[in-house]
C-alpha positions in Angstrom: 11.7 18.1 6.0 8.5 16.9 4.2 6.2 19.5 5.7 4.4 21.4 3.0 4.6 18.5 0.5 1.5 17.0 -1.2 0.9 13.2 -0.9 -1.5 10.7 -2.4 -2.4 7.6 -0.3 -4.7 5.0 -1.9 -6.8 2.8 0.2 -6.7 5.6 2.8 -10.0 4.8 4.5 -8.9 2.0 6.7 -6.0 0.1 8.2 -2.5 0.7 6.9 -3.6 3.5 4.5 -5.3 5.4 7.3 -2.2 5.1 9.5 0.0 6.3 6.7 -2.3 9.3 5.9 -2.4 10.3 9.6 1.3 10.0 10.0 2.0 12.2 6.9 -0.6 14.7 8.1 1.1 14.9 11.5 4.4 15.6 9.7 2.8 18.6 8.0 2.0 17.0 4.6 -1.1 17.9 2.7 -2.6 14.4 2.1 -5.2 13.3 -0.5 -6.7 9.9 0.3 -8.8 7.8 -2.1 -10.8 4.7 -2.0 -14.2 3.3 -3.0 -16.1 3.9 0.3 -17.1 7.6 0.9 -18.0 7.2 4.6 -14.7 5.6 5.6 -12.7 8.2 3.7 -14.7 11.1 5.2 -14.1 9.7 8.7 -10.3 9.7 8.2 -10.4 13.1 6.6 -12.3 14.3 9.7 -9.3 13.2 11.9 -6.9 15.8 10.5 -7.4 19.1 8.7 -4.5 18.3 6.3 -6.4 15.3 4.8 -8.8 15.6 2.0 -10.7 12.6 0.4 -11.7 11.7 -3.2 -13.7 8.6 -4.0 -11.9 6.7 -6.8 -11.3 3.2 -7.9 -7.6 2.4 -8.5 -8.5 -0.1 -11.2 -10.1 2.6 -13.3 -7.6 4.6 -15.3 -10.0 7.4 -16.1 -10.9 7.7 -12.4 -7.3 8.0 -11.4 -6.6 10.5 -14.1 -9.5 12.6 -12.8 -8.3 12.2 -9.2 -4.9 13.7 -10.2 -6.5 16.6 -12.0 -8.8 17.4 -9.1 -6.3 17.0 -6.4 -3.5 18.8 -8.1 -5.7 21.7 -9.1 -6.6 22.2 -5.4 -3.2 21.5 -3.8 -0.5 21.3 -6.4 1.3 18.3 -7.9 2.0 15.2 -5.8 5.4 15.1 -4.3 4.7 11.7 -2.6 2.6 8.8 -3.9 1.8 5.8 -1.7 0.2 2.9 -3.6 -1.5 1.1 -0.7 -4.9 -0.2 -2.0 -5.1 -4.0 -1.9 -7.4 -7.0 -1.6 -6.9 -10.6 -0.7 -8.8 -13.9 -1.0 -7.9 -17.4 -0.1 -8.4 -20.9 -1.3 -6.5 -23.7 -3.1 -5.2 -22.7 -6.4 -7.1 -25.3 -8.3 -10.4 -23.9 -6.9 -9.5 -20.3 -7.6 -11.8 -18.8 -10.2 -10.5 -16.7 -13.1 -12.7 -13.8 -11.7 -10.9 -14.0 -8.3 -7.5 -14.2 -10.0 -8.3 -11.2 -12.2 -9.8 -9.1 -9.5 -6.8 -9.7 -7.2 -4.3 -8.7 -9.9 -6.4 -5.8 -11.0 -6.5 -4.2 -7.5 -3.1 -5.1 -6.2 -0.9 -4.9 -9.3 -2.6 -3.0 -12.0 -4.1 -0.6 -9.4 -0.6 0.1 -8.2 0.6 1.0 -11.7 -2.4 3.2 -12.4 -1.8 4.9 -9.0 1.7 6.0 -9.9 1.6 6.3 -13.7 0.2 9.9 -13.7 2.9 11.1 -11.4 6.0 9.8 -13.2 6.6 12.3 -15.9 6.0 15.3 -13.6 8.3 14.0 -10.9 11.0 13.2 -13.4 10.7 16.7 -14.9 10.9 18.3 -11.4 13.8 15.9 -10.5 12.1 15.3 -7.2 9.6 12.8 -5.8 8.9 9.8 -3.6 7.0 6.7 -4.6 6.3 3.9 -2.1 4.4 0.7 -2.8 2.8 -1.1 0.1 3.5 -4.7 -1.0 3.8 -7.6 1.4 6.1 -10.5 2.5 3.9 -12.2 -0.2 6.0 -10.2 -2.7 9.2 -11.8 -1.3 8.2 -15.5 -0.7 5.4 -17.9 -1.4 2.4 -18.7 0.8 -0.1 -21.5 0.3 -3.7 -20.8 -0.6 -3.2 -17.2 -1.7 -1.7 -17.8 -5.2 -3.3 -14.7 -6.8 -2.2 -12.4 -4.0 1.4 -13.8 -4.0 1.6 -13.4 -7.8 0.2 -9.8 -7.6 2.5 -8.7 -4.8 5.5 -10.2 -6.6 4.4 -8.1 -9.6 4.3 -5.0 -7.4 7.8 -5.6 -6.2 9.0 -6.1 -9.8 7.2 -2.9 -10.9 8.9 -1.0 -8.1 12.3 -2.3 -9.2 11.7 -1.4 -12.8 10.6 2.1 -12.0 13.5 2.7 -9.6 15.9 1.7 -12.4 14.0 3.9 -14.9 14.0 7.0 -12.6 17.4 6.5 -10.9 19.0 9.5 -12.5 16.1 11.9 -11.9 16.2 12.2 -8.1 12.9 10.3 -7.8 13.1 7.3 -5.4 10.9 4.3 -5.7 10.6 1.7 -2.9 8.3 -0.8 -1.4 7.4 -1.8 2.2 6.7 -5.5 2.6 4.9 -6.2 5.9 3.9 -9.6 7.2 0.5 -10.0 8.8 -0.7 -6.6 9.9 -3.3 -6.0 12.6 -6.1 -4.7 10.3 -9.6 -5.5 9.1 -8.0 -7.6 6.3 -6.3 -9.7 9.0 -9.6 -10.2 10.8 -11.2 -11.3 7.5 -8.4 -13.9 7.2 -9.0 -15.1 10.8 -12.7 -15.5 10.2 -12.0 -17.4 6.9 -9.8 -19.8 8.8 -12.4 -20.3 11.5 -15.1 -21.0 8.9 -13.0 -23.5 6.9 -11.1 -25.3 9.6 -13.3 -25.2 12.7 -10.5 -23.6 14.7 -11.2 -21.0 17.3 -10.5 -17.3 16.7 -7.6 -17.6 19.2 -6.1 -20.7 17.4 -6.5 -19.0 14.0 -4.7 -15.8 15.2 -2.0 -17.9 16.8 -1.4 -19.8 13.5 -1.0 -16.5 11.6 1.2 -14.7 14.2 3.5 -17.8 14.3 4.7 -16.9 10.8 6.5 -14.0 12.4 9.6 -15.2 14.4 8.8 -12.5 17.0 5.4 -14.2 17.4 3.3 -11.1 16.9 1.4 -9.1 14.3 2.8 -6.0 12.7 1.0 -2.8 13.7 -0.2 -0.2 11.1 1.9 2.4 12.9 5.1 0.5 12.1 4.3 0.4 8.4 3.5 4.1 8.5 6.8 4.9 10.2 8.7 3.0 7.5 6.9 4.9 4.8 7.6 8.2 6.6 11.3 7.4 6.5 11.3 6.4 2.9 9.7 9.7 1.8 12.1 11.8 3.9 15.1 13.7 2.6 17.3 11.5 4.7 16.3 8.5 2.6 17.3 10.2 -0.7 19.9 7.5 -1.5 17.5 4.6 -0.9 15.7 3.4 -4.0 14.8 0.1 -5.5 14.4 -1.5 -2.1 11.8 -3.9 -0.8 11.9 -3.3 3.0 10.7 -6.3 4.9 8.7 -5.6 8.1 8.2 -9.1 9.3 10.1 -9.7 12.5 12.7 -11.7 10.6 10.4 -13.9 8.5 12.0 -12.6 5.3 15.2 -10.8 4.6 
C-alpha cells in the first residue's frame, strides 16, 4: 500500500508528469508537483485535493532545496521522488549550439540529479524510499538529430544505475522508465518541427514517429503512470537498477 505516502513529481504541470501525479493521488498519496509555470501547476492541483504545487526550476539547486524544505514542513519527508522534468530540441549535431546542448543537459540530466539529491540521505537513514527517473528510449539507443537529448537521457540511466548500486543495501529502490514517443505536448512540438523542416503533412509526420514503435502507435501518458505506480509499490521492492522500456518492442 502506498496510500499515505508523500511523493514529489517534477514537471507535474503537463503530459506524463500530470498523469503520474493524478495516478498517485488516486492511490491515496499526498503529491507535491513542481515546474516553472504556475498556471499549469495550479490547474493540475485543482484536479485532486491530494495534490499541491510549488513553482521551482529543477536546474536551480537553491530552488530545489527550498522546495524540499517547504514541502516536507507541510507534509513530511518524501517517500517517493519521480524525476520527470525534461526538454527536447532537434537538429543536426553540427548545427547544435553550445547553449542548446547545455540547456538540454541541464534540465534532463543535472535537473534529475538535483531533484533526487536532497532525498537520498533521509531515505537511506529511514531505510525506505522509491526513486523513479522518467528517462526515454533515447537513454537506451541512439536517435538522429537529437544528440543532446540522447546524451542527457543516457546520463539519466547511468545516474539511476549508480544510485541503485549505492543504495542497494538500504531498502531504497532506484529505477527508470524509458518510454518511446508519448502522446504529449512535447510530441506535438516534434510533429510541428518535422512539418516546418520537411514540408510533410501533420499526418505524415505523426506516422513517421509512430512507426518507430513496432506496435505502430504512440505510448499514452497513463501507461507511463501505471509503470511508475508499480515501481513505487511494495510489490516492486526487489526491483532496483532497472531501465523499464515502454516502447512496444522498440528496445529491450
